[in-house]
N, C-alpha and C positions, 0 to 999 in steps of 0.2 A: 503494500499500499504506500502510495506516495501522498504526503500531507504537505500542504503549502500554508504557512501561517504569515499573513500580511498585516502589518501594523503601522499606525501613525502615533508617534510619541513626542510630546513636547518636553517632559520633565524627566523621562526615563521610566515612569511607573508603568505606562502601557507596554513598553519594551519588555520590563521585568515580567509582566503577566504573560506576554506572548511566549518568552523563553521558558516560563514554568509550564505553559500549555504544551510546549513542544516536548519538555521533559516528561510529562504526563503521557503523551502519545508514545514515547519510547518505552515507557515503563509498561504500558499496555501491550505494546507490540514492538519488541526489541529488534525486529527485522525491518521495521517501517523506515523509509526514507522520509526525512522531514527537513524542509527548508523553511526557515524563520527569517524574514527579511523586512526592513522598512518599506513603506509604500513607494519610495522613490526608486528602489531596486526591483520592484515587482513588475516585470513586463508581462505581456499577454502569453508569451510562449511558456513561460514558467507556470502561469495559472492554468493554461491548457492541459498540462500534463498532470495536474492534481487529481487524485481520487476524492480527496478532502481539502476543501479550501476554508480556512478559518480566517477571519477578518475582524479586526479590532481597532479602536481608536478611543481618544479622550472625548469626554462630554465637555461641550462648550455651549453656553448659552441655552441649555436644556436639551441639546441634540448633537449631531455630528458637527465637526469644527468646519469653519469656512476660512477662506484666505484672511478675512478680516480678523476673525477670532484667534487665529494662529500668530498674526502679526501683533495683536494686542497681548497676547500671553507671552510672547518673546520679549516685547518691550517691558512688560512688568518684571519678568524674570531677570532681566539685565540690569534693573535698579536694585537688586538685592545683593547686599555684601555676602562673600563667602559661597555664591552660588554660580561660580564661573563655568563648571562642566555643565550644569543645567541649562544655563543661559546659552552656551554654545550649542547644545542639542536643540534648544527651543528655536534659535536663529536658524539652524540648518533645517529643521522641520517647516518653519514658517515660510522659508525661501523656496522650498521644493513643492511638489504637487501633494495635495492633501487627498484624502479618500473620496471626497466628492468628485474632484476631476479624474481621479484614477477609475472610478466606477463608469465615467463616460466612455473610457477606452476598454473597459472589460468586455471581452467578447461573450456572446451568449453561449451556453453549453447545452449539451444534449441532457435529457432527462436521466437520472441515475448518477449525476455527479453531485456529490454531498457537499454541504457547506454548514458553517456555524458563525455566529457573531457574538462579540463581546465588547465591553467598553470598560473605561475606568471612570469613576464619578465619586462625588463627595456625597456623604450620607446625611443629606438635609432633606426636609420635606418637599418639595417642588424642584429638586436639582435636575430632574429629567435624566436622560440616558441616550447615548448614540446607538447602542446595540439594536434597538428596535429599527432605527432607519437603515442601518447596515444590513440586517436581515431582510428588510423590505427590498432593498436594491439587490441583493442576492437572488432573491425569489424572481425579481424583474428580469434577471439574466438567466432565468431557468434553472438555477440551482436548487436542489432538494435541501431545505434547511432542516437539519436532523436534530436540533436541540433548541430549546427556548433561548432566546438572546440572554446573555449573562452579563451582569454588572459586578465589578470588583471595586472595593472601596478604597479610596485614598483620604488621608487625614488632611484637611485643609485643601485649598485649591491646587497646590503643587506637590502634595505628598508630605510624608512617605506614605507607602501602602499600610493599610491597617494590618495589625498583627494577624497572621493566619491566611491572609489573602493568597500568597504564593502557594501554599498548600492546597487551598481551594481550587487554585488554577490548575495545579498538576492533577488533582482528582477530576476536574471538569475535563481536561485534555484526555486523560485515560477513559473517561466515559464516552467520549466522542468516537473512540476507535470500537 
């Protein structure tokens, strides 16, 4: 089985969740081929070869990020002292393609190609989530979404991840297999 995990990450939290999901897939199927890559590196040829496509991103303004929300997040991170690595990752993500534009170039697939969606979000009442929109777009490209969209919790707007979320992501990844 070939699993491709595509993620957009501003502060490293979504990347960490994506990597934990990849570990979970490997735990469930040690023979699985797993590619875990940022959205900027995920071309259509890579996704075309996937038996399972897992896509995730951060929640911005109650849903999927946009070019504007990524630029706003990068600017906010750049103003924080001691956050140089996170600011560099945020700038790189803000300057590259986000999931919304990536979905425009995602080719439709044949029925029987599986997918799943996840996001990172804060645990506040009305925070929303990006995973539902990601799952909707995957379905629109004829992927069979095999799990309910999943949200993983970050503490504050830029993290860190809530204790236990990486373990939960590993378990979710194993469940997808």
